[in-house]
C-alpha positions in Angstrom: -8.8 -19.4 -12.3 -10.3 -16.4 -14.2 -12.3 -17.2 -17.4 -12.5 -14.5 -20.0 -14.9 -14.1 -23.0 -15.1 -11.3 -25.5 -18.6 -10.6 -27.0 -19.2 -9.4 -30.5 -20.4 -6.1 -29.0 -16.9 -5.5 -27.6 -17.9 -6.2 -24.0 -15.3 -8.3 -22.1 -16.6 -10.7 -19.6 -14.4 -12.2 -16.9 -15.4 -14.4 -13.9 -13.8 -16.5 -11.3 -15.5 -19.4 -9.6 -15.1 -19.4 -5.9 -17.4 -22.1 -4.4 -16.3 -21.3 -0.8 -18.4 -18.2 -1.2 -22.2 -18.7 -0.8 -22.6 -15.5 -2.8 -21.1 -13.6 -5.7 -20.1 -10.0 -6.6 -21.0 -8.7 -10.1 -19.8 -5.4 -11.6 -19.6 -3.3 -14.6 -16.4 -1.3 -14.9 -15.9 1.7 -17.2 -12.4 2.3 -18.6 -12.6 5.9 -17.8 -12.7 8.3 -14.8 -12.0 11.9 -13.9 -8.6 11.7 -15.7 -10.5 11.8 -19.0 -12.3 15.1 -18.2 -11.4 18.7 -19.0 -12.1 21.6 -16.7 -15.6 22.3 -18.0 -16.6 18.6 -17.5 -14.7 18.0 -14.3 -16.8 15.8 -12.1 -19.1 14.4 -14.8 -18.1 10.8 -14.2 -19.0 11.2 -10.6 -22.2 13.0 -11.3 -23.3 10.3 -13.7 -22.6 7.7 -11.0 -25.0 9.5 -8.8 -27.7 9.7 -11.6 -27.5 6.0 -12.4 -29.6 5.2 -9.3 -32.4 7.7 -10.1 -34.3 5.4 -12.5 -33.9 3.5 -15.7 -36.0 2.4 -18.6 -37.4 -0.4 -16.5 -37.2 0.6 -12.9 -37.8 3.7 -10.9 -35.3 4.8 -8.2 -37.7 3.4 -5.5 -38.0 0.2 -7.5 -34.2 -0.1 -7.8 -33.9 0.2 -4.0 -36.8 -2.3 -3.4 -35.3 -5.0 -5.7 -31.8 -4.5 -4.2 -33.1 -5.0 -0.7 -35.2 -8.0 -1.8 -32.1 -9.6 -3.3 -30.5 -9.1 0.1 -27.7 -7.4 -1.9 -25.4 -4.6 -1.5 -25.7 -2.3 -4.5 -23.2 0.5 -4.8 -20.7 2.3 -7.1 -17.5 4.4 -7.0 -15.7 6.8 -9.3 -11.9 6.8 -9.5 -9.5 8.7 -11.7 -9.2 6.0 -14.2 -12.1 3.6 -13.5 -15.8 4.0 -12.7 -17.5 0.9 -11.3 -21.0 -0.3 -10.4 -21.4 -3.5 -8.4 -23.8 -5.7 -6.5 -23.1 -8.5 -4.0 -25.9 -11.0 -3.5 -26.5 -14.7 -2.6 -25.6 -17.2 -5.3 -29.1 -18.1 -6.4 -30.0 -14.7 -7.7 -27.7 -14.2 -10.8 -30.4 -13.4 -13.4 -32.2 -10.9 -11.3 -29.0 -9.3 -10.2 -27.6 -9.1 -13.8 -30.9 -7.7 -15.1 -31.0 -5.0 -12.5 -27.3 -3.9 -12.8 -27.4 -4.0 -16.5 -30.5 -1.9 -16.7 -29.0 0.7 -14.3 -25.8 1.0 -16.2 -27.1 0.8 -19.8 -30.5 2.5 -19.6 -30.4 5.2 -17.0 -33.0 8.0 -17.8 -31.7 11.0 -15.9 -35.1 12.4 -15.0 -35.0 16.3 -15.0 -36.3 16.8 -11.5 -33.8 14.2 -10.0 -31.0 16.0 -12.1 -31.6 19.3 -10.4 -31.8 17.7 -6.9 -28.7 15.7 -7.4 -26.7 18.8 -8.6 -27.5 20.2 -5.1 -26.4 17.0 -3.4 -23.2 16.9 -5.2 -22.4 20.5 -4.4 -23.0 19.8 -0.8 -20.7 16.9 -1.1 -18.0 19.1 -2.7 -18.5 21.6 0.1 -18.2 18.9 2.8 -14.9 17.8 1.3 -13.6 21.2 1.4 -14.4 21.6 5.0 -12.3 18.5 5.7 -8.6 19.5 6.0 -7.2 16.1 4.8 -9.4 16.0 1.6 -8.8 19.6 0.9 -5.0 19.3 1.3 -4.8 16.3 -1.0 -7.1 17.7 -3.7 -5.1 21.0 -3.7 -1.8 19.1 -3.8 -2.8 17.0 -6.8 -4.0 20.1 -8.6 -0.7 21.8 -8.0 1.5 18.8 -8.9 -0.4 17.7 -12.0 -1.3 21.1 -13.3 -3.9 21.4 -15.9 -4.1 17.6 -16.3 -7.0 15.3 -15.4 -4.9 13.4 -12.9 -4.9 16.6 -10.7 -8.7 17.3 -11.0 -10.8 16.4 -8.0 -13.1 13.4 -8.7 -16.2 15.1 -7.5 -15.4 18.2 -9.6 -15.6 21.8 -8.2 -18.5 24.2 -7.6 -18.0 26.0 -10.9 -17.9 22.9 -13.1 -20.8 21.0 -11.5 -23.0 24.2 -11.3 -22.4 24.5 -15.2 -23.8 20.9 -15.8 -27.1 20.7 -17.7 -29.0 17.5 -18.4 -28.4 17.4 -22.0 -24.7 17.7 -21.8 -24.4 15.1 -19.0 -26.8 12.6 -20.7 -25.0 13.0 -24.1 -21.7 12.2 -22.3 -23.2 9.1 -20.7 -24.7 7.7 -23.9 -21.3 8.3 -25.7 -19.2 6.6 -23.1 -21.4 3.9 -21.6 -21.0 1.5 -24.5 -20.0 -2.2 -24.4 -16.6 -1.6 -25.9 -15.6 0.5 -22.9 -17.1 -1.8 -20.3 -15.9 -4.8 -18.4 -18.4 -7.2 -16.8 -16.8 -9.1 -13.9 -18.0 -11.6 -11.4 -16.4 -13.5 -8.5 -18.0 -16.2 -6.3 -20.4 -19.1 -6.7 -21.2 -18.3 -10.3 -21.1 -20.1 -13.7 -19.1 -18.3 -16.4 -21.2 -19.8 -19.3 -24.5 -18.7 -17.7 -23.1 -15.2 -17.3 -21.9 -15.0 -20.8 -25.3 -16.2 -22.1 -27.1 -13.5 -20.1 -24.6 -10.9 -21.4 -24.9 -12.0 -25.0 -28.7 -11.7 -24.9 -28.6 -8.3 -23.2 -26.0 -6.8 -25.8 -27.2 -8.6 -29.0 -28.5 -5.5 -30.5 -25.3 -3.6 -30.3 -23.1 -3.5 -33.5 -20.0 -5.6 -33.6 -17.1 -3.7 -32.2 -13.6 -4.2 -30.7 -12.9 -3.2 -27.0 -11.6 0.3 -26.5 -8.6 1.1 -24.4 -7.9 3.9 -21.9 -7.4 7.3 -23.4 -5.8 9.9 -21.2 -3.3 12.7 -21.7 0.0 12.1 -19.9 0.7 14.6 -17.1 3.9 16.5 -16.2 5.2 16.3 -12.6 5.5 19.8 -11.2 8.6 20.0 -8.9 7.8 22.9 -6.6 6.8 23.9 -3.2 3.2 25.2 -2.6 1.5 26.9 0.2 -2.2 27.4 1.2 -2.8 29.3 4.3 -5.8 28.7 6.6 -5.4 30.5 9.9 -8.6 28.8 11.4 -6.7 25.4 11.5 -4.8 24.5 14.5 -2.4 22.2 12.6 -0.3 22.2 9.4 -0.8 19.5 6.8 2.3 18.7 4.9 2.5 16.4 1.8 5.8 15.6 0.2 5.7 14.0 -3.3 8.4 12.2 -5.2 7.8 10.9 -8.8 6.8 7.3 -8.6 6.0 4.3 -10.9 3.0 3.3 -13.0 0.6 0.6 -12.1 2.0 -2.2 -14.2 5.7 -1.3 -13.5 8.0 -4.3 -13.0 9.4 -2.4 -10.0 6.1 -2.6 -8.3 6.9 -5.0 -5.5 10.3 -3.5 -4.8 8.5 -0.1 -4.5 6.0 -1.5 -2.1 8.8 -2.8 0.1 10.8 0.4 -0.1 7.6 2.4 0.9 6.9 0.0 3.8 10.3 0.5 5.2 10.2 4.2 4.7 6.9 5.2 6.2 4.1 2.6 6.0 3.5 1.2 9.4 4.4 1.6 13.1 7.8 0.1 12.5 8.8 2.2 9.6 11.6 4.6 9.7 9.7 7.8 9.5 7.1 6.7 12.1 9.8 5.8 14.5 11.9 8.9 13.9 9.0 11.6 13.5 6.6 10.3 16.0 8.3 8.0 18.5 11.7 9.6 18.8 11.0 13.4 18.1 7.3 13.6 18.8 6.9 16.0 15.9 3.6 14.4 14.6 0.7 12.1 15.6 0.1 11.3 12.0 2.9 10.4 9.7 3.0 7.9 6.9 4.0 7.2 3.3 2.2 5.5 0.4 2.3 4.9 -3.2 -0.4 6.2 -5.7 -0.1 4.6 -9.2 -1.8 5.3 -12.5 -1.8 3.9 -16.1 1.5 5.5 -17.1 2.6 7.5 -14.1 2.7 7.5 -10.3 3.6 9.5 -7.2 5.2 8.4 -3.9 3.8 10.5 -0.9 5.0 11.3 2.6 2.2 12.8 4.6 2.2 14.3 8.1 0.1 16.7 10.4 2.4 18.8 12.5 2.4 21.7 14.8 2.7 25.2 13.2 6.2 26.6 13.3 7.6 23.0 13.3 7.9 22.6 9.4 11.7 23.2 9.3 12.3 20.8 12.1 10.0 18.2 10.4 11.5 18.5 6.9 15.0 18.3 8.4 14.0 15.0 10.2 12.6 13.6 7.0 15.7 14.8 5.1 18.1 13.2 7.6 16.1 9.8 7.6 16.1 9.6 3.8 19.8 10.4 3.6 20.5 7.7 6.2 18.4 5.3 4.2 20.2 6.1 1.0 23.7 6.1 2.4 23.5 3.2 4.9 20.9 1.0 3.1 18.3 -1.2 4.6 18.9 -4.0 7.0 18.0 -7.7 6.5 15.5 -7.5 9.3 13.8 -4.5 7.8 13.5 -6.4 4.4 12.0 -9.5 6.0 9.5 -7.5 8.1 8.4 -5.5 5.1 8.1 -8.7 3.0 5.9 -10.3 5.7 3.8 -7.2 6.1 3.0 -6.8 2.4 2.4 -10.6 1.8 -0.1 -10.5 4.7 -1.8 -7.4 3.2 -2.2 -9.0 -0.1 -3.6 -12.3 1.2 -6.0 -10.7 3.7 -7.1 -8.0 1.1 -8.4 -10.7 -1.2 -10.5 -12.7 1.3 -13.9 -11.3 0.1 -15.4 -11.7 -3.3 -15.9 -7.9 -3.8 -12.2 -7.3 -3.2 -11.2 -10.2 -5.4 -13.5 -9.0 -8.2 -11.8 -5.5 -8.1 -8.4 -7.2 -8.1 -9.3 -9.2 -11.2 -10.7 -6.0 -12.9 -7.4 -4.2 -12.3 -5.4 -7.1 -13.6 -7.6 -7.2 -16.8 -7.4 -3.4 -17.3 -3.7 -2.8 -16.5 -1.8 -6.0 -17.0 -4.0 -7.7 -19.7 -3.5 -11.0 -17.9 -4.5 -13.0 -14.7 -2.1 -12.6 -11.8 -2.1 -15.4 -9.3 -1.5 -14.6 -5.6 1.2 -17.3 -5.6 3.1 -15.2 -8.3 2.8 -12.0 -6.3 4.2 -13.8 -3.2 7.1 -15.2 -5.3 7.9 -11.8 -6.7 7.9 -10.3 -3.3 10.2 -13.1 -1.9 12.7 -12.5 -4.8 13.4 -8.9 -3.8 16.9 -8.3 -2.3 18.5 -5.6 -0.2 20.5 -4.4 -3.1 17.2 -4.1 -5.2 15.8 -1.7 -2.4 19.0 0.3 -1.9 19.2 0.9 -5.7 15.5 2.0 -5.8 16.0 4.4 -2.8 19.0 6.0 -4.6 17.0 6.5 -7.8 13.5 7.6 -6.5 14.1 9.2 -3.1 15.6 12.4 -4.8 15.2 15.3 -2.4 16.1 17.7 -5.2 13.1 16.5 -7.2 10.1 16.7 -4.8 6.9 18.7 -4.7 6.0 19.8 -1.2 2.5 21.2 -0.2 1.9 23.0 3.1 -1.7 23.7 4.2 -3.0 25.2 7.4 -1.9 27.7 10.0 1.5 28.9 8.6 3.3 31.6 10.6 4.1 34.6 8.4 7.8 34.3 9.4 7.9 30.6 8.7 11.1 29.7 6.6 8.9 28.3 3.8 7.2 31.7 3.2 8.4 31.8 -0.5 6.6 29.2 -2.5 7.8 28.0 -5.9 11.2 26.7 -4.8 12.2 23.3 -3.5 11.4 23.3 0.3 14.4 21.2 1.1 16.7 23.9 -0.4 15.8 26.1 2.6 17.2 23.7 5.2 
């Protein structure tokens, strides 16, 4: 069971006692990510994440590394589009030391000037590396095109122009404004006592004024239903991303959508894998997945195909979706998808870091604890009719965004971007 305490400072503390773990994971999660940025500040959350480990009021960057190693811990962080998280995993006897270290890193970072300049260069290298990777480049350009001029479409790392324009004062001011207790969630899972954690947090945040927790604040995007082309003649393959409008993170349709996606293209037994790869040999890589956000989402079909095969590939996808909508799913497909998803859920929560992140997401997006048993029950309740209705509503070939990246022949049928690619077939 997850315990929850709200401190006077606005900090929310949640923890789950898991005695089977001889360790615990501890994290601070910020209710903000790259979605909250504008073009000028694109990449600032990610850049701040880098700077957090460059020294605090108490510890130098070297001391942070030394203490983390002495604790035997794994200290890390990640930036997402909606959440930025800092976490440490250590053995269960090191709560106070771990809490002190992580809290000082998150709340008292110094952003030393020499480190700031070095880290700008490191992040610019990271951006250039990602642009050299066709998969990463394709997806970042796809999101920019589909969610035009909205934070959902911005790359998490930012771009060369935005990061090059960062100065220390601007980034540090952004950090001090946003890294406040009311925007943070302190979470722990493992062999840990909730009251002890709350006591540590109360002492650490006692000087902050009384305040209520703040919620997410993002501008809602508009889905751009068009086809987009980005040529790169140096590539030997063509990267194709098809996007359907999807569901939001807390949607009551979530488990039905997971099952529909599993049947369509998630796994070796899925329809698209069997049709595109096994039957037609059109692609080595083909899959589908669901990407959800606070109030919106997108359903993606992704494949890497041979140049000149785009019409044949899209025709095969179109035929399979029409068959799925007209003929419906089988009972065998439904049961296989249920088993696959149930196994993924259970296996995905075996570690205390993954369970900690699961609890954070439930608190942020559902505002309540969701037990694994409830998830399994909701999956089991889904019927064939549920999935067939969902396919009819969401797999709309007339409302898609299709992105092509790679070696596209000049005479390729899709040479006129802006229209629905399936209209050419």
